[in-house]
N, C-alpha and C positions, 0 to 999 in steps of 0.2 A: 453675655449670659454665663453665669458661673456654673462650674461643674463640680459637684460634690464627689470626693473620692472616699470610698468606704472599703475597709478591709474585707477581703474575700474569706469565706469560710471553707477551709480545706479539711477534708476527712480522708484518712488513709487506711487501706487494708491490703495485705499482700503486697503486690507490686503496683497497686492502683492507688489513685487519689481522685477525689471528687471535689470540684469547686462548685459549691451549691449556688453561689451568687451568679456565676457566669454560665452555669448549666453545662459544665464540661467534665468529661471523664477522661483521665490520662493514665497511661501505663508507662512507667519509667520515664515520665516527662513527655511522652508522645501522645497526642490527642487521639482518643478512640472514638470513632463515629458512632453516635447513639442517638436515636430519635427522641423526641420530647417525652412521649408517654412512658417508654421504658425508663428514661432517666427519672421521671417523677416517681415511678414505682421503686426505683433504687433508693431515692432519698427517704421515702417513707420507711423502707426496710432498715436503712442505716439508722434512722431516728430511733428505732426500737430493736437494735440488733440483740440477738440472744432470746428475743421473745417471739411468740407466734403472732403474726399479723393475719387476721382472718380476711377472707375475700371480701366480706361485707365492709370491713374497715377500710380496705383499699378502695373500694367503690365510693365510700362516703368522702374520702379525702381527695380522690383524683377525678372522679366523675360525679359532679353535682347532680341533685335529683332532677333538675330540669334538662339534663343532657340525654338526648335520645341516641342510644348506642347499644349494640349487641355486647353487653358487658362481659359475659363469660368468654366470648371469642376474643375480644380486645385485650382482656387481662392475660389470657393464655398466650396470645401473640407477643405481648409486651414482655412477659417472663421469658419466652423462648429467645427473643432478640437480646434481652439482657444477658442471658446465659451465654449466647453466642459471643457477645462483646467481651465477656469476662473469661471465656474459655472454660466455662463451667459445664457440669453434667448433672442431669436429674438423677441418674442412677448412682453416681459417686460424687456428690456435691462437695465443693470446697468452699462455696460462698452461700448459695441459696438452697435451702432445704425445703422440699415439698412435704407438707403433711396432708395426706389425702382427705378430701372432704372438709378440711379445716382452713388451710391457708399456707403461709410461707414463713420461713424464719431465716434471718441472716446469721450465719454461724461463724464467720471469721472475726477475729479481733479487729476493732476499729480504733484508730488513734486520731487525735486532733492536730491543730497547728503546732503545738509545742512538742509533738512526738509522744505525748503520754497517752496511754490507752484509756479509752472512755468507758465508763459504766453505761448501762442502757438508760439509767436515770439522767446522767449528764447529757447523753446524746439526745434525749427527748427535749431537754431545755435548749440544746444548741441547734438542732436541725428542725426548722419550722416546717410544718406540713405545707404541701404545695397544691394549689396556690393559697396564699395567706394574704391578709390585709397588709398594706404598706407599713403601717405604724408598728406592727409586730415584727416585721423584718428589720426595721430601723432599730428597735429596742434590742432585738436579739444580737444584731451586729455590734451595737455599742457595748453591750455586755461582754460579748466575745472579745472585742478589741481591748477592753480593759483587762480582761483575763490574760490575753496574749501579752500585753504590755507588762503586766505584773510578772508573767512567766519569764519573759525576756530579761527583766531586771534581775529576777532571782538567778537565772542561768548565768548572767554576766558576772554575778558576784560569786557563784558557787561552782561553775564548770571549770574543768582543768583540761585545757587543750594541749595535745602533744605537738611536737615539731617534727619536721621531716628527718631530723637527726636521731630521733628517739627510736628505740626498739621495744618490742613487747614480747613477753613470755606467755605462751598459750598453755594453760594447765588442762588437766583432765576434767571431764564433767563428773560431778557427783550424781550418781544414778540411784534414786530411791524407788524406782519403779519395779525392781526385781526382774526386769527384762534385760538379758545380757546383750541383746542386739544393739543397745545404745552404747555399750562400753567401747571406747576408742572410736566409735563411728561418728559421734557428734563432734568430737575434737577434730577429726579429719575433715568433716564437712565444714566446720567453722574455719579451719585453716584454708580450705579452698576458697571460701567466700572472702576472707580477709586478704588473701594473696592477690586478689583481683585489684586491690587498691594500689595505685601508684604512690600513695602518701604513707600508709602504714608499713611497718617492716617487722616481721616476726623473727625471733631468734631461731636459727635453723635447728633441725633435729640433731645434726652433728654437734652444734654448740651446746645443746641441752645435754647430750650424752657425755660430752667431755666434762661439763660442769658437774654432772652427777657423779662422775668418776672422782673428781677432785673433792667432792663432798663425802666420799666413802659410801655412796649409794649404789645399789645395783643398776645395771643398764636399763632394766625393765621396771624401775621404781615408778609408782603412780605419782603423777604430778599433782599432789594435794595442794591446797592453798598455802600451807606452810612451806612445803618443798618448792613450790613455784616461786614464792616470794624470795627464798634464799637463792634460787637459780637467777632470779631477776636481779638481785643485788650483786651477785658475783659476775654477771655479764654486763653490769652497768646499764641495765635497761630502765625504762621509765615506769612501766606498768606491767602487772600480771593480770591476765584475764581468767576469771573463775566462773565456770558455768555449772548449772544444775538442771536436772529434769526430775519432775515429780508427777505422779498420777493422782489427780484430785477428782474423785468421782469417776467420770468417764473421759475427762479431759486431761491432756498433758500440759503441764506448765513449765516453760523454759525461762530461766533467769540467767542473765549474763552481767557480771560486774567487772569493772576495771579498778584495780586497787594499786595505790602508789607503792612502789618498792621501797621508798625511803622511810615512810612512816605508817604505812598500812591504811592510809585514809582512802575512803571511797571516792574515786574520781568520776565515775559514771556508772549508771545501771540501766538496764532495759529488760523487758520481759515480753513474752508472747505465749498464746495458748493454741493448742491444736485439739480439734474435736475427736481425733482418733490417731492411731499410729501412722496411718498413711499420709497424714499432713504435718508430721513432726518436722520434716525437712523444710517445709514452707515456713514454719514458725522459726526455725533456725536461721533461715535467710532473712527473716524480718529483724531478729535481734542483731544479726551481723550488720545489716545496713544501718540500723539506728545507732549502733555502737560506733561505727565509722564516723557518722556525723557528730556524735557527742564528743568524740576524741579530737575533733578539729578538722576533719577532712571536708573539703568544700562540697556543697550539694551537687555541683555540676559533675564532679568526678565520680561521686557516689552513684549518680544516675547513669553516667556514661559507662562505667565499669562495674556493672552490678548484674551480671547474668544470674538468673535464678538457679539455686543450688541443684535442683533436680534436672535442670537443663545442662548445667556445667558439668555435673557428674552423672547422677542416676536418680530416678525416683524410688529406687529399691534400697531400703535400709540394709537388707541382707547383702546386696551387692557392694554397697559402700563399706560395710564392715569387712568383707573379704578383701576389698581393695586396700583398706587401712592396714590390715595384717600383712598383706603383700608389700605395701609401701615400707612398713617398718623393717621387714626382712631384707629388702633391697637397699634402701638408703640409710638405714640405721645400723643394721647388723652386717651389711655387705654380702649377704647370702643370696646370690641371684637365683640359683636353682631352688632354694627353699621358698622363694617368693612366688615362683611360677604356679604351683597348685592353688594358692589363694587367688591370684589374679585370674587364672582360668575359671575358678569358681565364680568370681565376680561377673565374668562375661556369660556364664551360664544363667545366673539370676537375671542379668540384663544384657542381651546380645548387642545392644546399641551403646554400651558404655565405652565411649571413645577413649577416655583417659586410662581405662584398664588395659586396653590394647596398646596404648602408648607406653605404659609401665612395663608390659610384657616385652615390648620391643627393646626397651633399655636393659631389661634383665637378660634377654637373649644376647644382646650385644656385649654386655659385660661378661657373659659366659663364652664369648667367641663364636657364637652361632649366628653369623651374619645373614644366612638365608632366612631363618625364622624371624630374626629382627626385622628384616625387610618385609616379610609377610604381615607381621603385626602392625608395623607403622603404616603400611598401606591401608589396612582396615581402619586404623585410627584416623587417617587422612580422609577416608571416605565418609566418616561419621562426624567430622569436626565442625559442621555448620552451627550446631547449637552451643558449643562450649564458650567459655569466656575468652576475652582477647588474649590474656596471658597464656592460657592453655592452647589456644589456636596457634600462637607463635611457637610454642614449644613443639607442637605436633608438626607444623610446617618446616621448622628448622631441622628436626630429626628426619623428616621425610626426605629432605634434600641430602642428608647425610647417609641414611641407611638404605634408601630406596633408589633415588636417581643418581646420587653421587655428584650432583651439580654444586660444586663448591662456591661458585659465584652467587648462586641463589641462596645458599646456606649463609654466606657472609652477609648478604643484604638483609635476610630475616633476623640474623643475630644483631646486626647494627640497629635495626628498628626496635628490637626487643630491649637493647641496652639503652636506647633513647627513651622509650616509653616507661620502662621499669628500671630506673637507674640503680636501684638497690638490689636487683636480682642478679646474683653472681653467675648463673648458668649461661647467660648470653655472653659474658666476657670469657668464660671457659670456651664456648663455641668459637668465638673470634680468635682466641689463642690457638685452638686446635687447627682451624682453617689456615692460619698464618704458618703454622708448622708444616702442614701438608704441602704448602707452596714454597717452603724453604725460607720464609721470612721470619727468622727466629727472634730477632730483636723485637719486632712487633708482637710476636707470640708471647715473649717473656713479659712484655708490658701488660698484655691482657690477662695473663695468668696471675700476675701479681695483683691486679685489680680484683680479680675473682677471689683471691686469697684474702685480700683486705676486707672484702665484704663478708667472707665466710672463713674466718681464721682457724676453724676447727675441722675443716674438710680435708681429709688426707689425700683425696684425689687432686685437689688444687695444689697441695704441697708437692705431690709427685710431679705434676706438670712443670712446676717451677724448677725443681731439681733436674728433671730430664732435659728441659730446654737449656739450662746452664751447661749441662754436659754436651749437648749438641753444638754449643758455641765454644767447645774446648775449655770451658771455665770449670775445670774439675774441682778446684779447691772451693769455689763458691758453691758448687753443687753439694760437695761433702759437708760444708758448714751448714747449709740449709737443712740437709738431711739430719745432721746431729741435733740441730735445734728442734726439728720436728719430733725426733725421738725423745728429747727431754720433755716436750709438751704432750707426748703420748698420741701424736697424730701421724704416725709413720706406718700405719697398717697397709698402705699400698706401695711401700718402698722396697720390698724385698728384691725385685728384679733390678731396680735402679741401683741399689747398694751393690749388687753383684757386678753391674757394669762399671760402676765407679771403681770397684776393686780391680776389675780387669784393666781399666785405663791405667791404674797405678801399679799394675803387675803384682798385686797383693793376692797371691794364690791361697793363703790361709783364710783370708776373709771371704774369698769366693767359695771355698769349701764350706765355711761356716754357714753362709747363706743357703747353699744347697741342702745342707744337713737340717737347718732350722725349718725348711719348707717341707720336709719329708712327712708324708701322710696328710698333708693339708690339701683338700680338694680345691682345684682352681689356682693353686700356687705351686704345688710340686711339679706339675707338668711344665710350666713355664721355665722354672729354674733348671729342670733337666734338659729342656730344649736349648737354653743358653749354654749349658755345659757341653752339649753336643757341638754347638757353634765354636766354642773355645777349643775343643779337641780338634776340630777340623782346621781351625786357624793355625794350629801348630803341626798340621800334617798327620794327626792321628785319626785316619779315616775310619778304621775298624771300630775304634772307641766311639767315634761320632755317630756311626750307624746304630750302635747299641744304645747310646743315650737317647737318640731320636726314637727308637722303638719303645724304650721305657717311658719317654714323655708321651708318646701316642697312647700307650696303655693307660697311663695315669689320667689323661684327658678323657678317654673313653669311660673309665670308671666314674668320672665326675659327670658323665652325660654330655660331654662336649665333643661330639663326633666330628664336627667340621674342623675344630682345632686339631684333633688327632690326625685327620687327613692332611692338614697343612704341614704338620711335622714330617710326614712321609714325603710330601712334595719338596720341602726344603732339603731333606736328605738326598732326594733324587738330584736336585740341582747341584749340590756339593759334589756328588759322584761324577756328574757330567762335566763340571768345571775342572775336576782333577783328572779327567780322561778315562774314567771307567764307564763307558757307554752302556754296556750290558746291565750293570748294576743300576745305573740311572734309570733305564727304561723300566726295570722291574719295580723300583720304588715308586716311580710315577704312576704305573698301572695300579699299584696298591692304593695310592692316594686317590686316584679317580674312582676306584671301586667303593670308597667310603663316603665321598661327598663331592659336590661340585658347586663352586661359587667363584666370585671374582678373583680374589687373591690366590686361592688355591689353583684355579685353572691357569692363572698367569705363571705360577711357579712350575706347574707341570709342563706348560707350553715351552717355557724357557729351557727346562731340563731336556725335553725332547729335541729342541733345536740344537743345543750343544751336543746331544748324543747322536746327532745325524738323522733323526727321524723327522724329516721336514714335513711329511704329509700330516702327521698328528699335530705337530706344532702349528702348521697353517690352519688346520681345522679349528683348533682351540682359539687361535687369534681371531679368526672370522667369527666365531661364536661370541667372543668378548665384544667385538664391534657391534654385533647384532643385538646382544642382550643388554648392553649398557650404552645406549645412544647419547645420553646426557652426562655421562660420568667423566668428570674432569681428569681424574687420575688415569683412567683407562685410555683416554684419547691424547693426553699430553705426557704420559710416562710409559704405561704398559705396552700399548700398541706400537709406538715408535721403537721401543726396545726390542720387542719381538720381531718386528719387520726388519729392523736393521740386522739382527742376529741372522735371520734367514738370508738376507742379501749378502752378508759376508760369507756364509756357507755356500752360497751360489756364485761366489767369486765376483760380486758386484759391490765392492767396498765404497765406491763413490756414491752409489745409490743409497747405501746405509748412512753415509754422512748427510745426504740431502734429507732423508727421512728423519734423522735425529735433530734437525734444526728446530722442529716444533717443540721438542722437549727441553730446549735450553733454558727458558725462563724459570722452570720449576724443577730442574734436575737435582738440586740439592735438598728437595723436600722429602717428607716421609709419606710413602705411598700406602702402606698397610694401615687399615682401620683397626688396629689392635695394639696391645702392649708389646707384641712381638714384632718389632720393626726389622724384618729380615731382608726386604728387597731394596735397601737404600743404595743410591748412587750407581745403579746399573746403567742408566743412560750415559753416564760419564765413562764407565768402564768399556761399554760397547763403542763409544766414539774413539776411545784410545785404540781399541782393536782395529777399527776401520782405518785409522791413520797408519797403523803398522802395516795393514794390508796394502795401503797405497804408497808405502815406503816413505812416509813423512815422519821421520823419527822425532823431530823437534816438537811437532804438534802432538804426537802420541805421548811424549814425555810430559807435556803440560797437562794432559788429561789425567794420566796416572798419578801425577804429583798432587792433583786436586784431592784424590782419595787419601793419599798419605797425609795431606795437610788437614783434612777434615776427619781426623781420627774419631772425634766425638760423635760423628754421624755414622760412619761405617762400623766403628767399634770392632766386634769379633766376627763380622761377616767374612766369609772365605776370600772375597775379592780384596779385603783389607790386607791380607798376606800376599795374595797373587799380584797386587799392584806393584810390589817391590820387584818381583820377577819381570813383570811387563816393563817396568822402568829400565831394568837391565837390557831388555831387548830393544827398547827405544833408543837408549844411549849407544848401544852397539851399532844400531842402524845408522846413527849419526857419525859413527866413527870415533866417539868419545870413549876410549877404552877405560880410562880411569874411573869415570862415573859409572860405566857399565859394571866394572869390577865391584864397586861399592854396593851397587843395587843388588847384583846377584848374591853377593856375600850377605847382605841384610836378609834376603829371602832364605838362603841356606842356613843362616844362623837361627832364624825362626823355626826352621824345619830340621834342626840338627838331630832330633830324636824321632823324626817322622817315620811312618810305615815305609819300609824300603820298596814295597811293590807298587806304590802310587805312581801311575804313568807320568804325571806332570813333573814329579820329582826327578824321575829318570831323565826326562827331557832337559830339565834345568841343569842337572849335573853335567850332562853331555855338552850343553851350550857353554857352560862355565869353563869346562875343560878346554874347549876350542878357543875361548877368549884368552886364556892364559898363554 
């Protein structure tokens, strides 16, 4: 017995599709359970979408005259079940509108197999009333099959598919509605939709900004079709997307076109309508999905990675507009504090806007406010269920970074993101940062270079490459990369790194120039002043170091970065404690604690208290760190071992200190601080050296302090970088190697030749050196 195969009739609206022949309703490829009578009602409404279908007409087509049924109750039940399946509402309909005492109207745009929107006249010819005679079905299907074949032939000759190597420039929407809520908002929404695609790749905002600069255009220039195409050509992209929105009667019409950058030819076009402003984002999602398919993405990935826009972001246009403004301030202008009011406003419009909380977390992190960053990422994490796969990975990765501190989970999420979205640079940045946290700098450099390859206009990615080269003692490579970035105009994040390169080279003039150039710049001035404080302390100028730290804290407070300001006081306290001024150290630590309390800050205060002899306060802070951060990798493999070993040495238990520090050995060369100010580097190494001195093992102690000297690119201008020379002298003296001890002491005293004469550790060093002679 032969079986005839016939093409199925597929009609699409929103995220749904209807297979008339098989009697199936599907949402994003997943079948939705719907009984026969409601499905019949849906096919009739689709047949005449945009028109009023009276209750009597529905009865005539679905319930024949000889059918004995409570018609009114059956129709009401069918409509209710249909709305439930579609997630629709009678009060605020997206699909089925009720006209009291008249009937119903299907109000969403409907498209056929070829992706083209159908007029109601076409729909009437394509969707047969149910039930119908067999010959009508056969004729309809044959006509449809011929139309589909012709459409496929035309598309095969005229469509222009992109490849995975192509990039796209996303222009601004032309808004002729006179409603400013659409300005910037639709572009941001379309960006969110297209970035879900593992196939398409948008030119980054940084790339667009850099190209506009080379074109002589202002940074806030509108991406008109002409400007978009020029940006497209300069970035060697394949296509520019041009969007428009118009108000026609009471309906909003959205059109999206893909235009060739080479010759301006139209590559693809799609459009959708919204019956009112509240459904514009639905229409935007429709044109985005259709454009992805028309540009060559497989239907399977479009269906798999196609979270509706109002679910991925927000159903509120006002919230999305505020988010867009905040996004531009943070990621385009680099103004974290300026972005926060916009992002806060976005969450006021929509308290469930997960990505707005994520963006706030990143802005606070960029401003050095880790407590607030953790608070916001926790909220985003709680609301992440409905967002897209890409956004979920971004939230979960940052949750591991800002909230739990679990670097192993952060790495797993970043690796998954890099696999799923091979052209998304942020996951390679995360992998590079994790590698640097763990002291795996070669691996970190590889990931940072890959991130930069994917986004060559991002100054942050450039900074990470330069910094990682410096960490590896490759100062000339770091300087060359920085010079190249300056020539390209992507060096906005390099001020502090340029200062550190100059320190490494003993270029005091360049160091002074960087400090001067940062003067008056919120978010930059404080960091350069803090680095200047470290440098002053490195050469024994403790009074100047305190003054620079105070100025850095004041600058940070003026910029609204209170936690950063408190950290500068904590670092000042630690320097005082290391140099033997216990009283001043306790005073500075108390000031720091009075301003803020968080992971890195509390660690600095605890270490200062321990060196200053206040074991009780140090122990309390250590216990609080252990309790507050149970999953934090840095806390448990760096901070706590360092603190506990410090306390053990002060309690005359140096062997206990050595045992405690064993857990820190795998990651001891890593970067513990989650900020550009990496002040607590190599302390586990320094404490192990002190413990060996206390157990009279000079050779082992010398090996530890030599690590600090050898890793100058990691320790840089930290105080223990200078003190390591003194400790080497003590270790060699303990071994009885007078010649080496003499050299090491001399190295320290040369560094401190102009030091403040009243610094306690300097007095000790001179006395020891005198005895050595």
